Each structure stands twice: as C-alpha cells, then as structure tokens.
DRENMI-168469 format. One record per residue (C-alpha): residue number from 1; x, y, z. Coordinates in nm, 4 decimals. Layout:
<nodes>
pos->NUM, u->X, v->Y, w->Z $
...
</nodes>
This chain:
<nodes>
pos->1, u->0.0000, v->0.0000, w->0.0000 $
pos->2, u->0.1022, v->0.3615, w->-0.0536 $
pos->3, u->-0.0642, v->0.4548, w->0.2759 $
pos->4, u->-0.2268, v->0.2565, w->0.5581 $
pos->5, u->-0.3668, v->0.4261, w->0.8687 $
pos->6, u->-0.5521, v->0.2726, w->1.1629 $
pos->7, u->-0.8165, v->0.5316, w->1.2500 $
pos->8, u->-0.9614, v->0.3368, w->1.5427 $
pos->9, u->-0.9238, v->0.0003, w->1.7139 $
pos->10, u->-1.1225, v->-0.1758, w->1.9860 $
pos->11, u->-1.0328, v->-0.4998, w->2.1664 $
pos->12, u->-1.2832, v->-0.7279, w->2.3392 $
pos->13, u->-1.1588, v->-1.0242, w->2.5428 $
pos->14, u->-1.3746, v->-1.3367, w->2.5650 $
pos->15, u->-1.2015, v->-1.6013, w->2.7731 $
pos->16, u->-0.9144, v->-1.7366, w->2.5628 $
pos->17, u->-1.0170, v->-1.5432, w->2.2504 $
pos->18, u->-1.0042, v->-1.1782, w->2.1475 $
pos->19, u->-1.2081, v->-0.9786, w->1.8979 $
pos->20, u->-1.0448, v->-0.6723, w->1.7422 $
pos->21, u->-1.2649, v->-0.4287, w->1.5502 $
pos->22, u->-1.1929, v->-0.0888, w->1.4051 $
pos->23, u->-1.1558, v->0.1388, w->1.1073 $
pos->24, u->-0.8657, v->0.1800, w->0.8636 $
pos->25, u->-0.7891, v->0.4114, w->0.5714 $
pos->26, u->-0.6006, v->0.2593, w->0.2790 $
pos->27, u->-0.4505, v->0.4063, w->-0.0346 $
pos->28, u->-0.2959, v->0.1756, w->-0.2915 $
pos->29, u->-0.3347, v->-0.1537, w->-0.4736 $
pos->30, u->-0.3629, v->-0.5201, w->-0.3802 $
pos->31, u->-0.3362, v->-0.8054, w->-0.6310 $
pos->32, u->-0.3474, v->-0.5536, w->-0.9151 $
pos->33, u->-0.6693, v->-0.3876, w->-0.7941 $
pos->34, u->-0.7158, v->-0.0350, w->-0.6567 $
pos->35, u->-0.8303, v->-0.0799, w->-0.2952 $
pos->36, u->-0.8221, v->0.2864, w->-0.1926 $
pos->37, u->-1.0925, v->0.3528, w->0.0633 $
pos->38, u->-1.2024, v->0.3244, w->0.4249 $
pos->39, u->-1.2783, v->-0.0141, w->0.5779 $
pos->40, u->-1.4426, v->-0.1515, w->0.8903 $
pos->41, u->-1.2589, v->-0.4637, w->1.0029 $
pos->42, u->-1.3105, v->-0.7516, w->1.2447 $
pos->43, u->-1.0306, v->-0.9899, w->1.3422 $
pos->44, u->-1.0859, v->-1.2862, w->1.5713 $
pos->45, u->-0.7924, v->-1.4348, w->1.7630 $
pos->46, u->-0.7931, v->-1.7615, w->1.9592 $
pos->47, u->-0.5503, v->-1.9965, w->2.1331 $
pos->48, u->-0.6021, v->-2.3349, w->1.9660 $
pos->49, u->-0.2517, v->-2.4512, w->2.0644 $
pos->50, u->-0.1448, v->-2.2115, w->2.3379 $
pos->51, u->-0.0370, v->-1.9169, w->2.1230 $
pos->52, u->-0.2805, v->-1.6442, w->2.0191 $
pos->53, u->-0.3518, v->-1.6870, w->1.6470 $
pos->54, u->-0.5695, v->-1.5124, w->1.3894 $
pos->55, u->-0.8551, v->-1.7486, w->1.3028 $
pos->56, u->-1.0981, v->-1.5226, w->1.1132 $
pos->57, u->-1.0934, v->-1.1811, w->0.9491 $
pos->58, u->-1.3497, v->-0.9640, w->0.7704 $
pos->59, u->-1.3114, v->-0.6296, w->0.5926 $
pos->60, u->-1.6073, v->-0.4170, w->0.4811 $
pos->61, u->-1.5589, v->-0.0976, w->0.2764 $
pos->62, u->-1.7223, v->0.2112, w->0.4267 $
pos->63, u->-1.7055, v->0.3785, w->0.0859 $
pos->64, u->-1.7239, v->0.1046, w->-0.1792 $
pos->65, u->-1.4119, v->0.1080, w->-0.3927 $
pos->66, u->-1.6283, v->0.0756, w->-0.7039 $
pos->67, u->-1.7825, v->0.4156, w->-0.6244 $
pos->68, u->-1.4521, v->0.5989, w->-0.6060 $
pos->69, u->-1.3863, v->0.8119, w->-0.9087 $
pos->70, u->-1.1891, v->0.6551, w->-1.1928 $
pos->71, u->-0.9501, v->0.9315, w->-1.2979 $
pos->72, u->-0.9573, v->0.8006, w->-1.6560 $
pos->73, u->-1.3369, v->0.7867, w->-1.6798 $
pos->74, u->-1.5501, v->1.0711, w->-1.8245 $
pos->75, u->-1.6745, v->1.3224, w->-1.5685 $
pos->76, u->-2.0332, v->1.2215, w->-1.6494 $
pos->77, u->-1.9611, v->0.8724, w->-1.5133 $
pos->78, u->-1.8343, v->0.9944, w->-1.1757 $
pos->79, u->-2.0343, v->0.9385, w->-0.8565 $
pos->80, u->-2.1302, v->1.1713, w->-0.5719 $
pos->81, u->-1.9867, v->1.0301, w->-0.2500 $
pos->82, u->-2.1496, v->1.0790, w->0.0902 $
pos->83, u->-1.9385, v->1.0243, w->0.4025 $
pos->84, u->-2.1094, v->0.9890, w->0.7407 $
pos->85, u->-1.8348, v->0.9456, w->1.0006 $
pos->86, u->-1.9397, v->0.7618, w->1.3117 $
pos->87, u->-1.6432, v->0.8039, w->1.5453 $
pos->88, u->-1.3575, v->1.0468, w->1.5942 $
pos->89, u->-0.9924, v->0.9671, w->1.5338 $
pos->90, u->-0.6844, v->1.1256, w->1.6885 $
pos->91, u->-0.4667, v->1.3327, w->1.4559 $
pos->92, u->-0.0916, v->1.3837, w->1.4495 $
pos->93, u->-0.1620, v->1.7352, w->1.5754 $
pos->94, u->-0.2976, v->1.5856, w->1.8978 $
pos->95, u->-0.6660, v->1.6776, w->1.8710 $
pos->96, u->-0.9594, v->1.4644, w->1.7570 $
pos->97, u->-1.1596, v->1.4906, w->1.4378 $
pos->98, u->-1.4441, v->1.3374, w->1.2419 $
pos->99, u->-1.2804, v->1.2364, w->0.9135 $
pos->100, u->-1.4928, v->1.3687, w->0.6276 $
pos->101, u->-1.3671, v->1.4066, w->0.2717 $
pos->102, u->-1.0218, v->1.2755, w->0.1784 $
pos->103, u->-0.8448, v->1.0613, w->-0.0758 $
pos->104, u->-0.9170, v->0.7538, w->0.1337 $
pos->105, u->-1.2845, v->0.8193, w->0.2081 $
pos->106, u->-1.4069, v->0.9691, w->-0.1188 $
pos->107, u->-1.1290, v->0.9354, w->-0.3753 $
pos->108, u->-1.0592, v->1.3108, w->-0.3567 $
pos->109, u->-0.7516, v->1.4129, w->-0.5530 $
pos->110, u->-0.6966, v->1.7709, w->-0.4415 $
pos->111, u->-0.8631, v->1.8412, w->-0.1075 $
pos->112, u->-0.9680, v->1.7163, w->0.2338 $
pos->113, u->-1.2318, v->1.8424, w->0.4767 $
pos->114, u->-1.2866, v->1.7326, w->0.8372 $
pos->115, u->-1.4694, v->1.8363, w->1.1543 $
pos->116, u->-1.2074, v->1.9165, w->1.4198 $
pos->117, u->-1.2763, v->1.9150, w->1.7931 $
pos->118, u->-1.0630, v->2.0840, w->2.0595 $
pos->119, u->-1.1973, v->1.9874, w->2.4049 $
pos->120, u->-1.2424, v->2.2389, w->2.6872 $
pos->121, u->-0.9005, v->2.3605, w->2.8006 $
pos->122, u->-0.7301, v->2.1536, w->2.5295 $
pos->123, u->-0.4728, v->2.2433, w->2.2694 $
pos->124, u->-0.3020, v->2.0879, w->1.9691 $
pos->125, u->0.0679, v->2.0110, w->1.9421 $
pos->126, u->0.2786, v->2.2772, w->1.7635 $
pos->127, u->0.2911, v->2.1771, w->1.3969 $
pos->128, u->0.2840, v->2.2881, w->1.0356 $
pos->129, u->0.1316, v->2.1506, w->0.7152 $
pos->130, u->0.4154, v->2.0896, w->0.4723 $
pos->131, u->0.3390, v->2.2525, w->0.1386 $
pos->132, u->-0.0380, v->2.2875, w->0.1860 $
pos->133, u->-0.2849, v->2.5647, w->0.2678 $
pos->134, u->-0.5533, v->2.5414, w->0.5365 $
pos->135, u->-0.8976, v->2.7033, w->0.5460 $
pos->136, u->-1.1061, v->2.6912, w->0.8645 $
pos->137, u->-1.4615, v->2.7872, w->0.9553 $
pos->138, u->-1.5243, v->2.8057, w->1.3306 $
pos->139, u->-1.8629, v->2.6576, w->1.4186 $
pos->140, u->-1.8497, v->2.6871, w->1.7968 $
pos->141, u->-1.6276, v->2.8254, w->2.0722 $
pos->142, u->-1.3247, v->3.0543, w->2.0912 $
pos->143, u->-0.9674, v->2.9526, w->2.0140 $
pos->144, u->-0.6347, v->3.1301, w->2.0352 $
pos->145, u->-0.3661, v->3.0279, w->1.7862 $
pos->146, u->0.0006, v->3.1039, w->1.8401 $
pos->147, u->0.1932, v->3.1004, w->1.5141 $
pos->148, u->0.5090, v->3.1989, w->1.3311 $
pos->149, u->0.8726, v->3.1712, w->1.4378 $
pos->150, u->0.8851, v->3.0554, w->1.7983 $
pos->151, u->0.5033, v->3.0788, w->1.8028 $
pos->152, u->0.5635, v->3.4444, w->1.8863 $
pos->153, u->0.2432, v->3.5821, w->1.7295 $
pos->154, u->-0.1165, v->3.5132, w->1.8267 $
pos->155, u->-0.4721, v->3.5566, w->1.7022 $
pos->156, u->-0.8105, v->3.4798, w->1.8621 $
pos->157, u->-1.0983, v->3.3426, w->1.6548 $
pos->158, u->-1.4559, v->3.2604, w->1.7463 $
pos->159, u->-1.7725, v->3.1089, w->1.6010 $
pos->160, u->-1.8495, v->3.2569, w->1.2588 $
pos->161, u->-1.4863, v->3.3353, w->1.1675 $
pos->162, u->-1.3200, v->3.2165, w->0.8481 $
pos->163, u->-0.9476, v->3.1542, w->0.9023 $
pos->164, u->-0.6644, v->3.1037, w->0.6510 $
pos->165, u->-0.3292, v->2.9438, w->0.7410 $
pos->166, u->-0.0540, v->2.9624, w->0.4758 $
pos->167, u->0.1547, v->2.6546, w->0.3886 $
pos->168, u->0.4389, v->2.5621, w->0.6276 $
pos->169, u->0.3418, v->2.8216, w->0.8897 $
pos->170, u->0.4040, v->2.6824, w->1.2418 $
pos->171, u->0.0956, v->2.7138, w->1.4618 $
pos->172, u->-0.0675, v->2.5817, w->1.7768 $
pos->173, u->-0.4365, v->2.6396, w->1.8544 $
pos->174, u->-0.5861, v->2.6116, w->2.2016 $
pos->175, u->-0.9391, v->2.6272, w->2.3380 $
pos->176, u->-0.9955, v->2.9356, w->2.5520 $
pos->177, u->-1.2927, v->2.7825, w->2.7343 $
pos->178, u->-1.2819, v->2.5405, w->3.0250 $
pos->179, u->-1.6405, v->2.4289, w->2.9632 $
pos->180, u->-1.7141, v->2.4430, w->2.5898 $
pos->181, u->-1.5416, v->2.2545, w->2.3054 $
pos->182, u->-1.4245, v->2.4287, w->1.9902 $
pos->183, u->-1.5759, v->2.2846, w->1.6726 $
pos->184, u->-1.4396, v->2.3806, w->1.3318 $
pos->185, u->-1.4630, v->2.2674, w->0.9711 $
pos->186, u->-1.1067, v->2.2375, w->0.8392 $
pos->187, u->-1.0235, v->2.2051, w->0.4685 $
pos->188, u->-0.6875, v->2.1652, w->0.2932 $
pos->189, u->-0.5718, v->2.1321, w->-0.0656 $
pos->190, u->-0.4267, v->1.7929, w->0.0312 $
pos->191, u->-0.6302, v->1.4713, w->0.0000 $
pos->192, u->-0.3873, v->1.2884, w->0.2316 $
pos->193, u->-0.3388, v->1.5698, w->0.4822 $
pos->194, u->-0.2253, v->1.3614, w->0.7816 $
pos->195, u->0.0781, v->1.2457, w->0.5824 $
pos->196, u->0.2047, v->1.6053, w->0.5601 $
pos->197, u->0.1668, v->1.7134, w->0.9220 $
pos->198, u->0.5112, v->1.8024, w->1.0604 $
pos->199, u->0.5717, v->1.8614, w->1.4305 $
pos->200, u->0.7231, v->2.1978, w->1.5163 $
pos->201, u->0.9493, v->2.2309, w->1.8173 $
pos->202, u->1.0145, v->2.5850, w->1.9443 $
pos->203, u->1.3538, v->2.6466, w->2.1052 $
pos->204, u->1.3724, v->2.6512, w->2.4874 $
pos->205, u->1.3989, v->3.0324, w->2.4823 $
pos->206, u->1.0849, v->3.0822, w->2.2709 $
pos->207, u->0.7790, v->3.2198, w->2.4487 $
pos->208, u->0.4455, v->3.1419, w->2.2776 $
pos->209, u->0.2305, v->3.4535, w->2.2518 $
pos->210, u->-0.0702, v->3.3201, w->2.4394 $
pos->211, u->-0.2634, v->3.6093, w->2.5914 $
pos->212, u->-0.0978, v->3.8623, w->2.3611 $
pos->213, u->-0.3176, v->3.8316, w->2.0513 $
pos->214, u->-0.2895, v->4.0854, w->1.7706 $
pos->215, u->-0.5855, v->4.2818, w->1.6424 $
pos->216, u->-0.7845, v->4.0696, w->1.3961 $
pos->217, u->-0.7827, v->4.1752, w->1.0326 $
pos->218, u->-1.1322, v->4.2935, w->0.9238 $
</nodes>
C-alpha cells in the first residue's frame, strides 16, 4: 500500500479469545486492484494450541471502492460520494476529528475536509502543514492560535470566523474555554493531509504569545 492508517481500534476479550474491531484508511493496490478507501474490520484471535492466532478476518468498505472516481473515466460517469463518520480519530496534531472528505474516504484528488474538535481547556501540538494551505470555519467556541517563528504571534478566533493558514506556517491552537469545546470545519488542498503534518518544536527560549493576541484583520 502507498498509505495505511488505523483510524480506530477496539479490543474485546472473551475467555481465551479476542475480537479486534476498528476502522482503517487505505490508499494503494492489492493483487493488481485499486483498494483505496475506508474499511471496517473484524479480526478474531484464539488460542487453539497455546499461542494467540488469527482465526478469522473480515473487511467491509465504508465507501465502496467501485464508487470511487476513476480518474480516466468521463466526468459524467463519476459518482457523488457521501461520508457519514461515526467516530472520531486522533490526529498527528494531537486533537480529535471526524474524518470527512479525503483521498481515502471519497477518492478526492486535491482536497480534504474534516470536523475538528478541541476539548475544553485543550490544545493541539505545535505543527505545520508541509506545502499545503488550510482554510477553517469556526462553528463553535473561541480559540487562540500562536503562530510563526517561535510561536511568537497570536490571534483569537470565534464562532463565525473564516481563518486562513498559509503553507508551512508553524501554529498551535488552544481552546480558551474550560467548559465548551471548539468545533471547526477544516479544509486543505491535500487529500492525504495527515501524511504532511510536521511537528514543530520551538527552542527553549521561545515564548508562545498566548494572551498577547494581535488585532484581527477585518
């Protein structure tokens, strides 16, 4: 595979057996076939001879591979894809999100769009998106984002704001509320956006600009 990500995993123990269920995102080919998509999986393990062994496995596509757009097919033959995420997954940035549109879920070739959640009092890890732009619409809550060299600049955004983050700009958002989560729709011109998240590590002498936000641009 070109990419394989475990979005969620759950383990249930039943005596000497174990059932593992979850959700994975795959991009690539298997046995000459394009298997790009999202899959629910179930894997049953048992101890027939003392050691835990895989005895059964089932994979079910969340978005059928046959519905993903064939890049060589006429536009008239393409399909409209609906994604209804059921559970959140943790991102490399350290917050949780409902995965919406991406290369894995809908066959998108130039964008991704997710619902991001920052819990009360929570914050993401400092990071940047290598080579890709980010557009955000804040649905709920207030967040302060430190950004730039050493995270030395800051801006506060609230519900109703549209926010643009240029490519490769270091940033770290945090929820300003101790009681209300921040909800935001986040879009990028990258269908595989988690693969291009790069952690940013300020130097020990850097002081993030939390509490010193600049005036917002009208």
